[in-house]
C-alpha positions, 0 to 999 in steps of 0.5 A, a space after each residue: 500500500 502506498 499513501 499519499 502524504 502531500 507536502 506539509 509545512 512542518 511549522 504549521 504542524 507543530 504551531 497546530 499540534 501545540 494548540 491541540 495539547 493545551 485544549 487536551 490538558 484542559 479536557 483532561 483537567 475537567 475529568 481529574 486526570 492531570 496530563 503528566 509530563 510524558 504524555 505532554 511530550 509524547 503528543 507534542 513529538 508525535 506527529 498526527 498528520 503523518 497518520 491522516 494523510 489526505 486530510 486538511 492540516 487544521 483537522 488533523 489536529 482538530 478533536 475529532 476521529 478520521 474515518 479511515 475506511 468504511 463498509 459497504 453497508 455505509 458502517 465505519 470499520 476503521 479510523 484515527 481516533 479523537 485526540 481527547 479520546 486518546 489523551 484520555 485512554 492514555 492517561 487512564 493506562 498511567 505510567 507506560 515507562 519500560 513497559 510492554 505494551 499491546 493496542 488492539 485495533 490500529 490506527 498507526 497514531 495511538 501506537 505511535 504515542 505508545 511507542 514515545 511512552 514505554 521509552 527505549 526500555 518498552 514495547 509496543 505492539 499494535 494488532 487488527 484483524 484487517 489486512 488493509 487498516 494493518 497495512 495502512 498503520 505500518 505504512 504510516 508507523 514507517 512514515 513517521 519513523 516509528 519502525 520498531 513498533 510491531 505490526 500483527 494481523 489478527 483477531 483480536 480476540 485472540 491477543 497476541 500470546 507470543 509477545 505476552 506478557 503485556 503490562 498493558 493492553 488497550 483496546 481501540 475499538 468498542 468491545 461489548 465483551 471482555 476477552 479471556 485471553 486478554 486476561 490471560 495475556 496481562 501481567 499479574 498486575 497488569 492494567 487493561 484499558 477498553 471502551 466496554 459497552 453495556 445496554 447500549 452505554 459505552 464507558 473507557 474502564 481502566 482495570 488492573 488484574 488481581 488474579 482472575 478479577 479485574 477491578 477498576 473504578 476510572 472510567 470516562 465516556 468515549 465512542 469507537 467503531 465496533 470491534 470486527 470478528 469472534 468478539 462482535 456482537 449486534 445489539 437489537 433496536 425496536 422502532 418506537 415512532 416512524 419519525 426516528 425513535 428507537 430504544 436499543 438493547 444489547 444484552 443477553 438478559 431479556 428487557 421486555 419491548 413487546 408491545 411498545 408499538 405505538 406507545 409514545 402516541 399515548 398520554 404522556 406522564 411527567 414526574 420530576 425529581 427535585 434533583 438539581 443541576 448548575 448549568 456546566 456540573 458534570 453528571 455522565 456517571 448517572 447513566 451508568 447508575 441507571 443502566 443498574 436497572 433490570 428495565 433498563 435500556 437506551 432511547 434514540 430519537 431523530 432530530 424531526 421527532 424531537 423538533 415535532 415533539 414526539 419525545 423530549 429527551 435529555 440526550 437525543 442520543 442514547 438517554 437513559 429508559 426503562 421498557 417493560 412491555 407495553 410500557 415506557 419511561 426516559 429520562 426528560 429535557 432538563 427543565 430550567 428553574 430560572 431566568 436566565 437559565 442556571 438550574 435545571 432540574 432532572 425529570 422522567 416522561 413515561 408513556 403507557 399504561 404502567 407509563 407514570 409507574 416507570 417514570 416514578 421509578 425512574 425519578 427514584 433512580 435518579 434521586 438515589 443517584 444524587 444520594 449517592 453522589 452527595 456521600 461521595 460514591 463513585 462507579 466500581 467494575 469488577 471483571 470475572 470470568 463467567 461462571 456456574 450461578 451461585 458463585 461468590 460475586 461482589 456485591 453490585 448489580 450483576 451483568 452477564 456477558 457471554 465470556 464475563 460477569 460484569 458487578 457495578 457497585 457504587 463505592 466511597 472513594 477518593 476520586 472520580 473521573 467523570 465525563 466531560 461530554 454529560 454536563 448541564 446545558 
């Protein structure tokens, strides 16, 4: 494969890169993940534009992902991830000096950053299932001077046992489960950083190995192209309205959606919680709290459906919802309590015969989240291998996957990593 990089004015690239790093540092501060000197240096040294050939220089250093391959069905198959997401995950990874690292899902740029971070005594292997994607990454890495980054073409489900154990495995494609080989190939105190999807909600978790378990509290909001191969897991959506409203489900356990057709044409029940947010206040952890409910799913709405008043969700894309047979409730658009709007109340809207009950259930869950937040609790994820029913698990909400069992709990802790993308208007 031959890529055309075009002529690039390096001083302009350096200026744009420095401005990008300043923006990223502010974003990490908001996450309470301060940018380390090592990460700052790596970002300043690594020429992102050489991994996005044919893209305008300003776009190469903007905080956006660059799609590099699209399937025949129009779905995105590969991308150079947005710098904000990459920097957050690398901050979650911690000190990588001298470490052995495996990246699963390769665009080249993140592998180059990892090579900078591990230093002369470390090593980096980057892996992808797609030969075209892998060839592109290899070409870009060589063009940028990262000749000693190892590239492997293989299904990421199997990792790279011939180069294990790894101090860090970082997954840069969206996954629904934790592959057993990832845990096996981690060093005894190794760390797995991955964008894990549960009930339609994706978070990048930093999970530390403890025997056959993984445990972590660091989580940030993110989005990635979905994994291909054995680990692929397609969820299902249920259409609620022809204007473009649907609910998304992707877990093995059933959420009853059998009677939801036409539910939005039924009268709306409103329940307001008394829980308020100030403008700009971060509250993304509430989404995690709400998914730990048996009827939990995510609702997605088109602009047309929102503009016509079919629904009034808190977010147009992936609003927490509860579905139960012929009834639905979802988190409502925030209600301003003052003018100009600086304080907002959170509420829930319900439809269907038991819509009011579901709305009240959702409202009470939101109040529970507020009480936990005021007590300083933060989410903790424990991942254990899939086991027979009745085996000992930590306290918390249990979610069954194919290879693993997740236990989501809320514990008092000294630090938290909220998402920068879910703040009050």
